[in-house]
N, C-alpha and C positions, 0 to 999 in steps of 0.2 A: 266273493273273501277266502282267502287261504284257510284250511280249517288245521286242525290240530292234527300231527300224524301218527297220534297211536290214541288206545283208551288212555282215560282220567280217571284217576282216585278223588270222591269226596269222602274226607274226613272229620264227621261231628256232624249229624243229622238233626241240629234242634231248629227253628224257622227257617232261617236263611242256608242254610246246607241241605236240607231237602228240597229245598226249591232248587238253589243250584243245580246239583243233582237230578231233577226234574223236568229241568229245560235242556238240560246236556242230553238226556233222553230225546226228548220230543225234539233233537236236531237231529238224531240218528247217532250219535256217539256213544259209544263202549265205555260203560263205565262202573265202577267197582266202588262199593260205598266198604262204610265200618263205622260203628258208634260206639260209644263205651257202653250203652244197652242195647243188647242186639235184638228186642221189639221193633227198635225206630227202622232199622232194615226191610222190616216185612214188607211193607208199601213198595218200596220202591224196588224189592227181589220182584213183586205181582208184577211189574212195568218192565222186567229185562234187566235191572242191573244185579253184580255178581256183589254177593253180600259174603262181607268175610270174616273171620276171628277178633286179627291181628292190625295194628296201623301198618307191618312192614308185607302185612300179606296184600295188602289194598293195592300196593305203591307194583307190585309185583308185575314186570314188563307195562308198565303205563310210560305214558309222553307226560304228564303233568298229575301232580297233586295237590287241590286244594284242601287246607286247613280250616274249621269254620268251627272249631273249637271256642269254649266261651272264655277262657283267661290262660295267662301267664300259666299257671302250674299244670294246665289240661296241655296244653301247648311242650311244653320240654316232656312230660309223657308220651306225647302224639310221637314224637320227633328223637330223644333220647331214652326213653326209658324200654324197659325189655320188651323184644318183640316192635320196636319204634321203628320208623321211617330209616333213621340212621344209623341205626344199634350196629347194624352190619359192613354201615362204611356208608361211603358216599352217595346219596340219589341222584341216579344221572341224567333225570329230566329236571322240568318246573318245579319249586317249588315254590308256588302261592299262598298266603299266610292270609289268611281273610277275616277272623277273628278276632277283635278288636283288644291288644296288648300294650306294655308301653312301648314304644318306639326303642328304647335304648334294648328292652329285652329280645328284640326282633332282631337284632344287632348281634348282642351276644347267642342264639340260641343256633341262628345262621351259621355264625364263625366258621371258615373251611367249608362252606359249602357252596358254591360256584353258582347255581342257576336260580336266586331266592329275589321273589318279589313280596313285597307288603301291601295289601290292598285294601282300602276303606269303600265299603259300601254303603252307598247312598240310597235307600229305598227299603220298601216291604217282602213283606212274604209275597205278593201277587209280581211285582216288580222283578220278585228275584226267577220268577216262575215265566214269565213272561220276555224274560230278555231286556227289560227297560230297567234297570239299574244303571247306576253315573258312577264308575268308578276312579278312586282318585291311586294311584299307584307310586310307590318306590321301589330305587332299587338302577342298577348301573343299567345303561342307554339300551347293551346291545342284549340286555339280558331281555330288556322291556319289550325288545323290537321282536324278540323270537318269541316272548308269549303272548304278544298282544291279539293274536289271531284266538288265541281262546278268549281271551276277555273281550271280544269283539262279539262271543258269541253270546255274552253274559250280560252286557249291559249296552244300550245305547249312547252312551259317550263313556270315553276311558282317555283320560289325563294323567301323563305322568311329570309328576312334578317333583323328580330328584333322588337325591340320593334314597339307600333303603332305611326305611324308618318314615320316611315324609307319608308315608298312605296314611299310615296310623295319626300324624300330629293330626290331619285334617279330620282324620273322623272324630278323633279328640274331643277337637275344634267345635266341628256341627254335632256331636253328641250335647256337649255344652252348652250349645245352643238351643237344645230341644230340649234337657232340663230343666232349665231355666225357665222356659216358655210354657213346657209341663206344669209347673210349678207356680207360677204365677197366673194360672189359669185354674189352679186348683186353689189358691188363696183369695183369690176374688168370689169364689163361686162360697167358702167358707165365710168370706167377709160377709155376705149377703144372706148367707142362712143367719150370720149373728146379731143383721140389724133388720130381720125380718121380711127382707125380698123373697120374692120366689125364686129359688134357684133355678128350675128351668129356663124360667122369664129371661135372668139374668145371660146365662150360660147363651142363649138362640141372639141377646141380644151381641154378648159380646163377638158370634160367633160372626154376626152380618157385621159387625161395624170393622171400621180400616182400620184398627189396633189388634187387631187378628190376624197370627201369620196364620197359613197353610194348616202348620198341625197345632195349634188352636181350636181352627175350626172344625177339629177331624176330631180332635180330642174331646171339645165341648158335648159330641154325641156319646160317650161315652161312660161323660161324669153326670149328663143328662139320667140318663140311665140306671145309673151305679151297676155297670158292669164292668167288669174287673178278669173276667174269665176270657180264657181262648187269647190271651196276649199276642200284640203285635210285636210288642217289645217289653221283657221282663224287667218289672223294676229293680231285680237285685242287680241286674246284669248295669241298668243306668246308673246306679250307684257304686257300681265297679267304674263304669268310663270316667265318671264324674269324679270321683278320687284319683284316679289316675291323669285329668286333666288339673286339678289340684296340684296334686307335685309334681308334674311339668312346669304349674307357674312356682310353685314352689323353691323347685330347681332353678328358677332362672329370674329368682329376686324381686317376682313380680310380686303385688297382692292386689291378689280379686276376688274381692268380697262375696259378689255375688257367684265366683265358681265356690269356695269356700262353703257358704249358707249352702246352695242345692245340696253339696255333695254329703253335709251334714243332714241334712231334711231326710234325705233320699235313703243314707244310712237306716237311720231311726225307723222311716218304714219298713225297711226291713227284717229291723230287730226286733218288732211288733206282729212278723212273721205272715208280711203281704208281698214277699220277694218271688215268688212264681205267679203271681198277677198281674194284670198290663201295670208299664210305668204310672197310670195315672193315680194308680192306688198310693202314690206318693200324699194325697188329700187322708188317708188314716193319717201321717204325721199328722198333720195341723187339727183334728178334733179335739176340742179342749178334753181331757179326764175330766170322770167324775169329783164332784167340788170345786173346778177350777171356776174362777171367776168371770165373764166374757165380757 
């Protein structure tokens, strides 16, 4: 496998960004890291990464920059804000946008930037650390070909979908399915409790049945334990992605009732203060409020 020609910057050190940076370090790559809250860079700096104070500093001398920030506003700041990647002019390396934002926003933010790819990542923090992600990529074919060696260090499967924005479209579809499945699981458990069935028994039955997806089987353990801390995927990020999917449907003239319902429920659970918990905390939006008849 041909390796990337120079150091790689990772900007945004949430669950997935930290995993990607760790993977690159484990593969012997020189890595530069930046995060809005600097303390997130400290473990990676101890592992050999160079931590810097600004996005523009992170990409200095690099052949590629991977942005894994949480949303469109954060991506705008990283790219075009003061001391942003593009604040001083074009970035000569490959720009990989791997945080989930609206597809059209990727196109708009990357305007006049030549080597850009958007990547929908399928997997969790452990997959990111071990190079077991599945990566779905949008961007021009020549740019994809040049950027593929880096992506193959990070994922076991790398699929080019087409034009810029395609990676985000695939990611929103996948997260739509995940959000609906997790909400369906939570609703089933709430119904079990309301009808005097043992929740843990119901969860183990669902997890072992042909009705459960791998996501449901995995998340059923969190629901059974009532454990929402140390999230695999934060509820507020799921709420954001579901709303993006609902917006995409509306823009296309589609009526997707499940997408709209899931976006509304996840949004409500976020408003209740559970946004930084695991996405199974959507169950809190289903719990009857005091005085409500069940």
